[in-house]
PAZAPA-4460 file (N, C-alpha, C; in steps of 0.05 Angstrom, whole numbers, plus 32768, in hexadecimal, padded with zeros to 4 digits):
% residues 338
    n_x    n_y    n_z   ca_x   ca_y   ca_z    c_x    c_y    c_z   seq   type   mol
   81E6   7C91   87F4   81E3   7C8D   87D7   81D0   7CA2   87CC     1      M     A
   81D8   7CAE   87B6   81C7   7CC2   87AA   81AF   7CB6   879C     2      K     A
   8198   7CC1   87A1   817F   7CB7   8795   817D   7CC4   8779     3      I     A
   8177   7CB4   8765   8174   7CBE   874A   8158   7CBC   8740     4      T     A
   8153   7CC8   8728   8139   7CC6   871C   8132   7CA9   8715     5      I     A
   8147   7C99   8710   8143   7C7C   870A   8136   7C6E   8723     6      H     A
   8140   7C75   873B   8135   7C6A   8753   8118   7C71   8757     7      D     A
   8111   7C8A   8751   80F5   7C93   8754   80E3   7C83   8741     8      V     A
   80ED   7C81   8728   80DD   7C72   8713   80D8   7C55   871C     9      A     A
   80ED   7C49   8726   80EB   7C2D   872F   80D8   7C2A   8746    10      E     A
   80D9   7C3C   875A   80C8   7C3B   8771   80AA   7C3F   8769    11      R     A
   80A6   7C51   8756   808A   7C57   874E   8080   7C44   8739    12      A     A
   8092   7C35   872D   8089   7C22   8718   8082   7C2F   86FE    13      G     A
   8090   7C45   86F7   808B   7C53   86DF   80A5   7C58   86D0    14      V     A
   80A3   7C64   86B8   80BB   7C6A   86A9   80C8   7C83   86B3    15      S     A
   80E2   7C86   86AD   80F1   7C9F   86B4   80E4   7CB7   86A7    16      I     A
   80DA   7CB4   868E   80CD   7CCA   8680   80B5   7CD4   868F    17      A     A
   80A6   7CC2   869B   808E   7CCA   86A9   8095   7CD9   86C3    18      T     A
   80AA   7CD0   86D1   80B4   7CDE   86E8   80BC   7CFA   86E0    19      V     A
   80CA   7CFD   86CA   80D4   7D17   86C1   80BD   7D29   86BB    20      S     A
   80A7   7D1E   86B0   8090   7D2F   86AA   8083   7D3A   86C3    21      R     A
   8082   7D2A   86D8   8077   7D33   86F1   8089   7D48   86FE    22      V     A
   80A3   7D43   86FE   80B6   7D56   870B   80B5   7D71   86FC    23      I     A
   80B4   7D70   86E2   80B6   7D89   86D2   809A   7D94   86CC    24      N     A
   8085   7D84   86D1   806A   7D8D   86CD   8065   7D98   86B1    25      N     A
   8071   7D8A   869D   8070   7D94   8682   805E   7D83   866F    26      N     A
   8054   7D6D   867A   8042   7D5C   866A   802C   7D51   867E    27      Y     A
   8014   7D4D   8674   7FFF   7D42   8686   8005   7D25   868F    28      P     A
   8000   7D1F   86A8   8004   7D04   86B3   7FEB   7CFE   86C3    29      V     A
   7FE2   7CE5   86C1   7FCA   7CDD   86D1   7FCE   7CE2   86EF    30      K     A
   7FB9   7CEB   86FC   7FBB   7CF2   8718   7FC5   7CDB   8729    31      E     A
   7FBC   7CC3   8723   7FC4   7CAB   8733   7FE2   7CA6   8730    32      E     A
   7FEC   7CA9   8717   8009   7CA5   8711   8019   7CBB   871F    33      T     A
   800F   7CD4   871D   801D   7CEB   8729   8020   7CE6   8747    34      R     A
   800B   7CDC   8754   800C   7CD7   8771   8021   7CC2   8778    35      K     A
   8023   7CAD   8768   8037   7C98   876D   8053   7CA4   876C    36      K     A
   8058   7CB5   8757   8072   7CC1   8753   8079   7CD4   876A    37      I     A
   8066   7CE4   8772   806A   7CF8   8787   8070   7CEA   87A2    38      E     A
   8061   7CD3   87A6   8066   7CC4   87BF   8082   7CB8   87BE    39      D     A
   808B   7CAE   87A7   80A5   7CA2   87A4   80BB   7CB7   87A9    40      A     A
   80B7   7CCE   879F   80CA   7CE4   87A2   80CD   7CEB   87C0    41      I     A
   80B6   7CEC   87CE   80B7   7CF3   87EA   80C4   7CDC   87FB    42      E     A
   80BD   7CC4   87F5   80C8   7CAD   8804   80E6   7CAB   8800    43      E     A
   80EF   7CAF   87E8   810C   7CAC   87E2   811C   7CC5   87E8    44      L     A
   810E   7CDC   87EC   811C   7CF5   87F1   812B   7CFF   87D8    45      G     A
   811F   7CFB   87C1   812C   7D02   87A8   812C   7D20   87A3    46      Y     A
   8143   7D2B   879C   8145   7D47   8795   814D   7D49   8778    47      V     A
   813C   7D55   8766   8143   7D57   874A   815D   7D66   8745    48      P     A
   816B   7D5E   8730   8182   7D6D   8727   817A   7D87   871A    49      N     A
   817E   7D9D   8727   8174   7DB7   871D   8181   7DBF   8703    50      E     A
   819A   7DB8   8700   81A8   7DC0   86E7   819B   7DB2   86CF    51      I     A
   8197   7D97   86D2   818A   7D88   86BD   816E   7D92   86B8    52      A     A
   8160   7D97   86CE   8145   7DA1   86CC   8143   7DBB   86BD    53      R     A
   8156   7DCD   86C3   8156   7DE7   86B5   815B   7DE4   8697    54      S     A
   816B   7DD0   8690   8170   7DCC   8673   8156   7DC2   8665    55      L     A
   8147   7DB1   8674   812E   7DA7   8668   811A   7DBD   8665    56      I     A
   8116   7DCC   867B   8102   7DE1   867C   810B   7DFB   866F    57      L     A
   8125   7DFD   8669   8131   7E16   865F   812B   7E2D   8672    58      K     A
   812C   7E27   868C   8127   7E3A   86A1   8135   7E31   86BA    59      S     A
   8142   7E44   86C8   8150   7E3E   86E1   8140   7E47   86F9    60      T     A
   812A   7E55   86F5   811B   7E61   870B   812D   7E71   871E    61      S     A
   8140   7E7E   8712   8152   7E8F   8722   8155   7EAA   8716    62      S     A
   8159   7EBE   8727   815A   7EDA   871F   8175   7EE6   8728    63      I     A
   8181   7EF6   8718   8199   7F05   8720   8192   7F20   872A    64      G     A
   819A   7F27   8742   8195   7F42   874E   81B0   7F51   874F    65      I     A
   81B0   7F69   8743   81C9   7F78   8741   81C6   7F92   8751    66      I     A
   81D9   7F96   8764   81D9   7FAF   8774   81F5   7FBA   8775    67      I     A
   81F8   7FD5   877A   8213   7FE0   877D   8222   7FD8   8796    68      P     A
   8213   7FD3   87AC   821F   7FCC   87C5   820A   7FC5   87DA    69      G     A
   8213   7FBC   87F1   8200   7FB5   8806   8203   7FC7   881F    70      I     A
   8216   7FDA   881E   8219   7FEC   8835   8201   7FFD   8839    71      T     A
   81F6   8008   8823   81DE   8018   8824   81C6   8006   8828    72      N     A
   81B8   8009   883E   81A2   7FF7   8845   818A   7FF9   8831    73      L     A
   818B   800D   8820   8177   8010   880B   8176   7FF6   87FA    74      F     A
   818E   7FEB   87F3   818F   7FD4   87E1   8186   7FBA   87EF    75      F     A
   8190   7FB3   8807   8187   7F9B   8814   8169   7F9B   881A    76      P     A
   815E   7FB3   8820   8141   7FB5   8825   8131   7FAC   880D    77      T     A
   8138   7FB6   87F5   812A   7FAF   87DD   812F   7F92   87D6    78      I     A
   8148   7F89   87D9   814F   7F6D   87D2   8140   7F59   87E3    79      V     A
   813C   7F5F   87FD   812D   7F4D   880E   8110   7F49   8804    80      E     A
   8104   7F5F   87FB   80E8   7F5C   87F0   80E8   7F4D   87D6    81      E     A
   80FC   7F52   87C5   80FE   7F43   87AC   8100   7F26   87B2    82      I     A
   8112   7F1F   87C4   8117   7F03   87CA   80FE   7EF5   87D5    83      N     A
   80F0   7F03   87E7   80D7   7EF8   87F3   80C3   7EF1   87DD    84      R     A
   80C0   7F03   87CA   80AC   7EFE   87B5   80B5   7EE8   87A2    85      E     A
   80CF   7EE8   879C   80DA   7ED3   878A   80D6   7EB7   8796    86      L     A
   80DD   7EB4   87B0   80DB   7E9B   87BD   80BE   7E91   87BE    87      V     A
   80AC   7EA4   87C3   808F   7E9D   87C4   8085   7E92   87A9    88      D     A
   8094   7E9A   8794   808C   7E92   8779   809E   7E7C   876C    89      N     A
   80AE   7E6F   877D   80BF   7E59   8774   80D8   7E61   8766    90      G     A
   80E1   7E7A   876A   80FA   7E83   875E   8110   7E86   8774    91      F     A
   8129   7E86   876C   813F   7E8C   877E   814E   7EA4   8772    92      T     A
   815F   7EB0   8781   816E   7EC7   8777   818C   7EC4   877E    93      M     A
   819C   7ED1   876D   81B9   7ED4   8772   81BF   7EF1   8773    94      S     A
   81CE   7EFA   8787   81D3   7F17   878B   81EF   7F1D   8781    95      L     A
   81F2   7F32   8771   820B   7F3B   8765   8210   7F58   876D    96      Y     A
   8228   7F5E   8776   8230   7F79   877F   8244   7F84   876B    97      I     A
   823F   7F9C   8761   8250   7FA8   874B   8262   7FBE   8755    98      T     A
   825D   7FC8   876D   826C   7FDF   8778   8268   7FF8   8766    99      E     A
   8252   7FF8   8757   824C   800F   8746   825D   8011   872D   100      G     A
   826D   7FFC   8727   827F   7FFD   8710   8272   7FF2   86F7   101      E     A
   8271   8002   86E1   8263   7FF9   86C9   826F   7FDF   86BD   102      P     A
   8289   7FDC   86BE   8295   7FC3   86B3   828F   7FAB   86C4   103      E     A
   8290   7FAF   86DE   8288   7F99   86F1   826B   7F91   86EC   104      M     A
   825A   7FA5   86E7   823E   7FA0   86E2   823B   7F8D   86C9   105      E     A
   824A   7F93   86B4   8249   7F82   869C   8253   7F66   86A2   106      K     A
   8268   7F64   86B2   8273   7F49   86B9   825E   7F38   86C7   107      I     A
   8251   7F44   86DB   823D   7F34   86EB   8225   7F2D   86D9   108      V     A
   821D   7F3F   86C7   8207   7F39   86B6   820E   7F23   86A3   109      I     A
   8227   7F23   8698   8230   7F0C   8688   822E   7EF2   8697   110      D     A
   8234   7EF3   86B1   8232   7EDB   86C2   8215   7ED2   86C5   111      S     A
   8203   7EE5   86C9   81E7   7EDE   86CB   81DC   7ED1   86B2   112      I     A
   81E3   7EDD   869B   81DA   7ED3   8681   81E6   7EB7   867C   113      V     A
   8200   7EB3   8682   820D   7E99   867D   8201   7E83   868F   114      S     A
   81F6   7E8B   86A6   81EA   7E77   86B8   81CD   7E71   86B1   115      R     A
   81C4   7E7D   869B   81A9   7E78   8691   8194   7E80   86A5   116      N     A
   8199   7E96   86B5   8185   7E9F   86C7   816E   7EAB   86B7   117      M     A
   8156   7EAC   86C4   813E   7EB4   86B6   813A   7ED2   86B4   118      D     A
   8147   7EE1   86C4   8142   7EFE   86C4   8156   7F0D   86D5   119      G     A
   8155   7F28   86D3   8167   7F39   86E1   8157   7F50   86EE   120      I     A
   815E   7F57   8707   8155   7F70   8713   816E   7F80   871A   121      I     A
   8171   7F97   870E   8188   7FA8   8714   817F   7FC1   8724   122      A     A
   818A   7FC4   873C   8182   7FDA   874D   8197   7FF0   874C   123      I     A
   818F   8008   8743   81A2   801E   873F   81BA   8016   872F   124      D     A
   81B6   800D   8716   81CD   8006   8706   81DD   801E   86FD   125      P     A
   81F5   801A   86F1   8206   8030   86EA   81F9   8041   86D4   126      S     A
   81FC   805B   86D7   81F1   806D   86C3   81FE   8068   86A8   127      L     A
   8217   8061   86A8   8226   805C   868E   8219   8046   867E   128      E     A
   8211   8030   868B   8205   801A   867D   81E8   801E   8675   129      N     A
   81DC   8033   8680   81C2   803B   8677   81C5   804D   865E   130      L     A
   81D8   8060   8660   81DB   8073   864B   81E7   8067   8631   131      E     A
   81F8   8053   8634   8205   8048   861D   81F4   8032   860F   132      N     A
   81DC   802E   8619   81C9   801B   860D   81CC   7FFE   8616   133      G     A
   81DE   7FF9   8629   81E3   7FDD   8632   81CA   7FD1   863E   134      Y     A
   81BD   7FDF   8651   81A5   7FD3   865E   818D   7FD2   864B   135      F     A
   8188   7FE6   863A   8172   7FE3   8627   8176   7FCB   8615   136      P     A
   818F   7FC6   860C   8195   7FAF   85FB   8191   7F95   860B   137      K     A
   819B   7F94   8624   8198   7F7D   8635   817B   7F75   8638   138      L     A
   816A   7F8A   863C   814E   7F85   8641   8140   7F76   862A   139      S     A
   814C   7F78   8612   8140   7F6A   85FB   8147   7F4C   85FB   140      K     A
   815C   7F44   860A   8165   7F29   8609   815E   7F19   8622   141      S     A
   8159   7F26   8639   8152   7F18   8651   813F   7F2A   8661   142      I     A
   812A   7F20   866E   8119   7F31   867E   8128   7F40   8693   143      P     A
   8127   7F5A   8692   8137   7F6C   86A3   8126   7F82   86AE   144      T     A
   8128   7F87   86C8   811B   7F9E   86D5   8130   7FAF   86E3   145      I     A
   812D   7FC9   86E0   813F   7FDB   86ED   8130   7FEA   8703   146      I     A
   813B   7FEB   871A   8130   7FFB   8730   8141   8014   8734   147      I     A
   8135   802B   8730   8144   8044   8731   8130   805B   8731   148      N     A
   813B   8073   8732   812B   808B   8730   811D   808B   8716   149      A     A
   8105   8098   8715   80F6   8098   86FC   8103   80A8   86E6   150      Y     A
   8103   809C   86CE   810C   80AA   86B6   80FF   809D   869E   151      T     A
   80FA   80AC   868A   80EF   80A1   8671   8104   80A1   865B   152      D     A
   811D   80A5   8662   8132   80A7   864E   813A   808C   8642   153      K     A
   8137   8076   8651   8142   805C   8649   812C   8048   8643   154      Y     A
   8130   8038   862E   811D   8024   8626   8121   800A   8636   155      D     A
   811A   800C   8650   811D   7FF5   8662   8104   7FF3   8674   156      C     A
   8101   7FDD   8681   80EC   7FDA   8695   80F5   7FE7   86AF   157      N     A
   80E7   7FFB   86B9   80EF   8009   86D1   80D9   8005   86E7   158      F     A
   80E1   7FFF   86FF   80D1   8002   8717   80DE   8019   8726   159      I     A
   80D0   802F   8728   80DD   8048   8731   80CF   8055   8748   160      S     A
   80DD   8067   8754   80D2   8079   8769   80D5   8095   875E   161      Y     A
   80C1   80A6   8764   80C1   80C1   8759   80D4   80D3   8769   162      D     A
   80ED   80D1   8763   8101   80E0   8773   80FD   80FE   876F   163      E     A
   80F3   8107   8758   80EF   8123   8754   80DC   812F   8769   164      E     A
   80C6   8121   876D   80B2   812B   8781   80BE   812B   879D   165      V     A
   80CC   8114   87A4   80D7   8112   87BE   80ED   8127   87C3   166      G     A
   80FE   812B   87AF   8114   813E   87B2   810A   815B   87B5   167      T     A
   80F6   8162   87A4   80EB   817D   87A5   80DD   8181   87C0   168      R     A
   80CF   816D   87CA   80C2   816F   87E4   80D6   8175   87FA   169      E     A
   80ED   8167   87F9   8101   816B   880D   810D   8187   880C   170      A     A
   8113   8191   87F4   811E   81AC   87F1   8109   81C1   87FB   171      F     A
   80F0   81BD   87F4   80DB   81D0   87FC   80D8   81D0   881A   172      Q     A
   80DA   81B9   8826   80D8   81B7   8843   80EE   81C8   8851   173      Y     A
   8106   81C6   8846   811C   81D5   8852   8117   81F3   884D   174      L     A
   810E   81FB   8836   8108   8217   8830   80F2   8221   8842   175      L     A
   80DE   8211   8847   80C8   821A   8859   80D1   821D   8875   176      N     A
   80E7   820F   887D   80F2   8212   8898   8104   822B   8899   177      L     A
   8107   8239   8883   8117   8252   8882   8133   824F   8879   178      G     A
   813B   8238   886F   8156   8233   8865   8159   823D   8849   179      H     A
   816C   824F   8845   8172   825A   882A   818E   8253   8821   180      R     A
   819D   8247   8833   81B8   823D   882C   81B8   821E   882F   181      K     A
   81B4   8211   8819   81B1   81F3   881A   81C7   81E7   8809   182      I     A
   81D6   81D5   8814   81EB   81C6   8805   81E0   81AB   87FC   183      S     A
   81ED   81A0   87E8   81E4   8187   87DC   81FC   8174   87DC   184      F     A
   81F8   815C   87E8   820D   8148   87EA   8205   812F   87DA   185      I     A
   8217   8126   87C8   8211   8110   87B6   8229   80FD   87B3   186      R     A
   8224   80E7   87A6   8239   80D4   879F   8241   80D6   8782   187      G     A
   8251   80C3   8779   825A   80C3   875D   8242   80C2   874A   188      D     A
   8248   80C5   8730   8234   80C6   871B   8220   80AF   871C   189      R     A
   8207   80B5   871D   81F2   80A1   871C   81D8   80AF   8713   190      S     A
   81C5   80A0   8709   81AC   80AC   8700   819F   80BA   8717   191      L     A
   819E   80AE   872F   8191   80B9   8746   819E   80D3   874F   192      S     A
   81B8   80D3   8753   81C6   80EA   875C   81C5   8101   8748   193      Y     A
   81C7   80FB   872E   81C5   8110   871A   81AA   811D   871A   194      D     A
   8195   810C   871C   817A   8117   871C   8176   812A   8734   195      L     A
   8180   8122   874C   817C   8133   8764   818C   814D   8761   196      K     A
   81A4   814B   8756   81B5   8163   8754   81A8   8177   8740   197      E     A
   819D   816D   872A   818F   817F   8717   8178   818D   8725   198      N     A
   8169   817E   8735   8152   8189   8743   815C   819E   8758   199      L     A
   8172   8199   8765   817E   81AB   8778   8184   81C6   876B   200      Y     A
   8192   81C5   8754   819A   81DD   8746   8182   81EC   873C   201      R     A
   816D   81DE   8732   8154   81EB   872A   8147   81F9   8741   202      K     A
   8146   81EB   8758   8139   81F6   8770   8146   8210   8779   203      F     A
   8161   8210   8778   8170   8228   877F   8168   8240   876E   204      I     A
   8166   823B   8754   815F   8250   8741   8142   8259   8744   205      K     A
   8130   8245   8746   8114   824B   8748   810D   825C   8760   206      E     A
   811C   8258   8776   8116   8266   878F   8129   827E   8794   207      N     A
   8139   8285   8780   814A   829C   8783   815E   829A   8799   208      G     A
   8168   8282   879F   817B   827F   87B5   8197   8284   87AA   209      L     A
   81A8   8291   87BA   81C2   8299   87B1   81D9   8287   87BC   210      N     A
   81D1   8271   87C9   81E6   825F   87D3   81E2   8244   87C5   211      Y     A
   81F8   823A   87B9   81F6   8220   87AA   8211   8211   87AE   212      E     A
   820F   81F9   87BA   8227   81EA   87BF   8221   81CC   87BC   213      K     A
   8230   81BF   87A9   822E   81A2   87A5   8248   8195   87AF   214      V     A
   8245   8182   87C0   825C   8174   87CB   825A   8156   87C3   215      I     A
   826F   814C   87B6   8270   8130   87AE   8281   8120   87C0   216      S     A
   8278   8109   87C8   8287   80F8   87DC   8290   80DE   87CF   217      V     A
   828F   80DC   87B4   8299   80C3   87A7   8283   80AE   87A7   218      G     A
   828B   8095   87AB   8279   807E   87A9   8263   8081   87BF   219      M     A
   824B   8086   87B7   8236   808B   87CA   822B   8073   87D9   220      G     A
   8231   805B   87CF   8227   8043   87DC   823D   8031   87E7   221      N     A
   8255   803C   87E9   826C   802D   87F2   826C   802A   8811   222      S     A
   827C   8017   881A   827E   8013   8837   8289   802B   8846   223      Q     A
   8299   803B   8838   82A6   8051   8844   8296   806C   8842   224      E     A
   827E   806B   8837   8271   8084   8830   826B   8095   8848   225      V     A
   8264   808A   885F   825F   809A   8877   8278   80A9   8880   226      V     A
   828E   809A   8882   82A7   80A7   888B   82B1   80BB   8876   227      E     A
   82AF   80B4   885C   82B8   80C6   8847   82A8   80E0   8847   228      K     A
   828E   80DD   884A   827C   80F5   884B   8284   8106   8863   229      T     A
   8289   80FA   887A   8290   8109   8892   82AA   8118   888E   230      S     A
   82BE   810B   8883   82D8   8118   887F   82D6   812F   886A   231      L     A
   82C8   812A   8854   82C6   813F   883F   82B6   8156   8849   232      I     A
   82A1   8151   8858   8290   8167   8862   829F   8177   8878   233      Y     A
   82AF   816A   8888   82BF   8178   889C   82D1   818D   888E   234      Q     A
   82DE   8185   8878   82EF   8198   8869   82DF   81AF   885E   235      K     A
   82C7   81A9   8855   82B5   81BE   884B   82AE   81D2   8862   236      H     A
   82AA   81C8   887A   82A3   81D9   8890   82BB   81EC   8897   237      L     A
   82D3   81E1   8894   82EB   81F0   889B   82F1   8207   8888   238      D     A
   82E7   8204   886F   82F1   8217   885A   82DC   8227   884C   239      S     A
   82C2   8222   8851   82AE   822F   8841   8299   823D   8852   240      E     A
   828A   824F   8844   8273   825B   8851   825F   8244   8858   241      E     A
   8254   8245   8870   8244   822F   887A   8227   8232   8871   242      R     A
   821C   821B   8867   81FF   821A   8862   81F0   8216   887C   243      E     A
   81D5   8217   887B   81C5   8211   8892   81B6   81F7   8890   244      T     A
   81B6   81EC   8877   81A9   81D2   8873   81B7   81C2   885E   245      A     A
   81B3   81A8   885F   81C1   8196   884C   81AD   8181   8842   246      I     A
   81AD   817D   8828   819F   8167   881C   81B3   8151   8814   247      F     A
   81B1   8139   8820   81C3   8123   881A   81B4   810F   8808   248      A     A
   81C2   8105   87F4   81B5   80F3   87E0   81AE   80D7   87EB   249      C     A
   81B9   80D0   8802   81AF   80B8   880F   81B4   80BA   882D   250      N     A
   81A9   80A7   883C   81AA   80A9   885A   81C7   80A5   8864   251      D     A
   81D7   8095   8855   81F3   8091   885D   8202   80AC   885D   252      L     A
   81FE   80BC   8848   820B   80D6   8847   8201   80E8   885D   253      M     A
   81E7   80E7   8862   81DC   80F7   8878   81E9   80F1   8892   254      A     A
   81ED   80D7   8898   81FB   80CF   88B1   8217   80DA   88B1   255      V     A
   8225   80D9   889A   8240   80E4   8899   8241   8102   88A0   256      G     A
   822D   8111   8896   822B   812E   889C   8226   8132   88BA   257      V     A
   8214   8122   88C5   820E   8125   88E2   8228   8120   88F3   258      I     A
   8237   810B   88EB   8250   8105   88F9   8264   811D   88F7   259      N     A
   8265   8129   88E0   8277   8140   88DC   826E   8157   88ED   260      A     A
   8254   815C   88EE   8249   8172   88FE   824F   816D   891C   261      C     A
   824C   8154   8925   8252   814E   8941   826F   8154   8948   262      N     A
   8281   814D   8936   829E   8152   893B   82A4   8170   893B   263      K     A
   8294   817F   892C   8299   819C   892B   8288   81AC   893E   264      A     A
   827A   819E   8950   8269   81AA   8964   8252   81BB   8957   265      N     A
   8249   81B1   8941   8232   81BD   8933   821A   81AD   893A   266      I     A
   8206   81B9   8946   81EF   81AA   894F   81DB   81A4   8939   267      R     A
   81D1   818B   8938   81BD   8183   8925   81A4   817D   8935   268      V     A
   818D   818B   8930   8188   819D   891A   818A   81BB   8921   269      P     A
   8192   81C1   893A   8191   81DD   8942   81A2   81EF   8931   270      E     A
   81BA   81E6   8929   81CC   81F7   8919   81CC   81EE   88FC   271      D     A
   81C5   81D5   88F7   81C6   81CA   88DB   81B0   81B6   88D7   272      M     A
   81A0   81BA   88C3   818B   81A7   88BC   8194   8194   88A6   273      S     A
   818D   817B   88A8   8197   8166   8895   817F   8155   888C   274      I     A
   817D   8151   8872   816A   813E   8867   8179   8128   8858   275      I     A
   8171   810F   885D   817C   80F9   884E   8169   80EF   8839   276      G     A
   816F   80D8   882F   815E   80CD   8819   815E   80AE   881B   277      F     A
   8147   80A2   8817   8143   8085   8815   8132   807A   882D   278      D     A
   8133   8087   8844   8125   807E   885C   812D   8061   8862   279      N     A
   8147   805C   8864   8150   8042   886D   814E   8040   888B   280      T     A
   8153   8028   8895   8153   8024   88B3   8165   8037   88C1   281      L     A
   817C   803D   88B4   8190   804F   88BF   8184   806A   88C8   282      L     A
   8172   8074   88B8   8167   808F   88BD   8157   8090   88D7   283      S     A
   814D   807A   88E0   813C   807A   88F9   814B   8071   8912   284      S     A
   8164   806A   890F   8173   8061   8927   818B   8073   892D   285      I     A
   818F   8088   891E   81A4   809C   8923   819A   80B0   8938   286      T     A
   81AD   80C0   8942   81A5   80D6   8953   81B2   80F0   8948   287      H     A
   81A1   8103   8940   8184   8102   893F   817A   80F0   8929   288      P     A
   8161   80E7   892B   8155   80D7   8915   8153   80EA   88FC   289      K     A
   8158   80DE   88E5   815B   80EE   88CD   8141   80F2   88BD   290      I     A
   813B   810B   88B7   8125   8111   88A4   812F   8107   8889   291      T     A
   811E   80F8   887B   8127   80EB   8862   810F   80E7   884F   292      T     A
   8115   80DF   8837   8101   80DA   8823   80FD   80BB   8820   293      V     A
   80E4   80B3   8824   80DD   8096   8822   80D7   808F   8805   294      D     A
   80E2   8078   87FC   80DF   8070   87E0   80CD   8058   87DC   295      L     A
   80C0   804F   87F2   80AE   8038   87F0   80BD   8020   87E6   296      N     A
   80D4   801B   87F2   80E7   8006   87E9   80DB   7FEA   87E9   297      M     A
   80CD   7FE3   87FE   80C2   7FC8   8800   80AE   7FC2   87E9   298      K     A
   809D   7FD5   87E4   8089   7FD1   87CF   8097   7FCF   87B4   299      E     A
   80AB   7FE0   87B0   80B9   7FE0   8796   80C7   7FC5   8792   300      I     A
   80D3   7FBA   87A7   80E0   7FA0   87A4   80CC   7F8A   879E   301      G     A
   80B6   7F8B   87AB   80A1   7F76   87A6   8096   7F78   878A   302      K     A
   8090   7F90   8781   8085   7F93   8766   8099   7F8C   8750   303      I     A
   80B2   7F93   8755   80C7   7F8C   8742   80C9   7F6E   873D   304      A     A
   80C7   7F5F   8753   80C8   7F42   8751   80AF   7F37   8742   305      A     A
   8098   7F42   874A   807F   7F39   873D   807F   7F3E   871F   306      I     A
   8087   7F56   8718   8088   7F5E   86FC   809C   7F4D   86EC   307      E     A
   80B3   7F47   86F8   80C7   7F37   86EA   80BD   7F1A   86E6   308      L     A
   80B1   7F0F   86FA   80A6   7EF4   86F8   8091   7EF3   86E2   309      I     A
   8080   7F07   86E0   806C   7F08   86CB   8079   7F0A   86B0   310      Q     A
   808D   7F1B   86AD   809C   7F1D   8694   80A7   7F02   868B   311      M     A
   80B3   7EF3   869E   80BF   7ED9   8698   80AA   7EC5   868F   312      I     A
   8094   7EC4   869E   807F   7EB0   8698   8071   7EB6   867D   313      K     A
   806D   7ED0   8678   805F   7ED8   8660   8071   7EDD   8648   314      E     A
   808C   7EDC   864D   80A0   7EE2   8639   8099   7EFE   862D   315      K     A
   8093   7F11   863E   808A   7F2B   8636   80A2   7F3D   862F   316      S     A
   809F   7F4D   861A   80B3   7F60   8612   80A9   7F7D   8614   317      T     A
   8091   7F80   8620   8085   7F9B   8623   8095   7FAA   8638   318      I     A
   809D   7FC2   8632   80AC   7FD3   8645   8099   7FE1   8657   319      T     A
   809D   7FDE   8671   808D   7FEB   8686   809D   7FFE   8696   320      K     A
   808F   8013   869F   809B   8026   86B2   8086   802B   86C8   321      K     A
   808C   8021   86E0   807A   8023   86F7   8087   8036   870B   322      I     A
   8079   804B   8713   8084   8060   8724   8075   8061   873F   323      V     A
   8083   8062   8755   8077   8064   876F   807C   807F   877B   324      Y     A
   8069   8088   878B   806C   80A2   8799   8080   80A0   87AF   325      D     A
   808B   80B6   87B6   809E   80B9   87CD   8090   80CA   87E2   326      T     A
   809B   80CA   87FA   8091   80DD   880F   80A7   80E5   8822   327      K     A
   80A5   80FE   882B   80B9   8108   883E   80B2   80FE   885A   328      L     A
   80C5   80F2   8867   80C1   80E8   8883   80CF   80FB   8895   329      V     A
   80C0   810B   88A4   80CB   8120   88B5   80D2   8114   88D1   330      I     A
   80EC   8117   88D8   80F5   810D   88F2   8102   8124   8902   331      R     A
   811B   8121   890A   8127   8134   891D   813E   8145   8912   332      E     A
   8146   8140   88F9   8160   814C   88F0   815C   8167   88E3   333      S     A
   8144   8172   88E3   8140   818D   88D7   8130   819F   88EB   334      C     A
   8137   81B8   88EA   8128   81CC   88FA   8127   81E7   88EC   335      S     A
   8116   81F9   88F6   8114   8213   88EA   812E   8222   88ED   336      K     A
   8133   8232   88D8   814B   8244   88D8   8147   825A   88EC   337      R     A
   815A   825E   88FE   8157   8272   8912   8160   828E   8908   338      K     A
***
């Protein structure tokens, strides 16, 4: 038999309204009465109806997390930290995957809003919905935090990593090793990939390099990205002048390049140096281990959750932009140009 609030009230010898006040903690109740009700709840094993409770409190204590996909370990790593912090503060989360599609993104956000969730964290959302004003508008109606590369272009709350510093450090590292032919591998249009490509082209000009090659592999966070990168890069090897180093926009793409090099009997790092990005678990378990840029993902996830909870509790509309440093993690996939 299902235990109801009526049963709790009867066991404690109080009114239903008094039980409701204790459960929702929205009105003062004498300590002695509160103790009776709490004891009754424990004895009966009563579980409050969360839907009804959310209507009373106008809060669901739930957060919608939006990511393009889960293949790239960058996203699960951040989400784990977000979830840990939310749970510690009495919140739950629902995870939504958009596959990087702007319209899918809008559909899942509509679902989050219709479920009366308290806030949204969007990790690497579509560039289209940033540029068309969708996310800035959304931020005015529901507490929203975006996790992405740093930019001051959009009127949204950003928890960011300074990709410009990390990207430049990676390019400079390759140049210092003697590499003057560096290719750039990226996915479809996104704030992060566009920022890195712009920096790549600037770096080429600033250093007077005469080799410039951008290779796009489509959906950068899809399940097929490693294989697609490998196939596309193999074709590049067959038909073009060969670079001596490669900058890949994430660790998945870097693994795809390593696989292609292995098939073509190109040694990494002796014949080809490769740098990845994100410093996911993948970069430390491949052979060779991948030199990559660390984005401080765990701290970013934790702070994003803390900031969102604060926004919800304070009903804050102040726009914040918090930026974390990056660092180059040097492993085994790069060597001096012979």
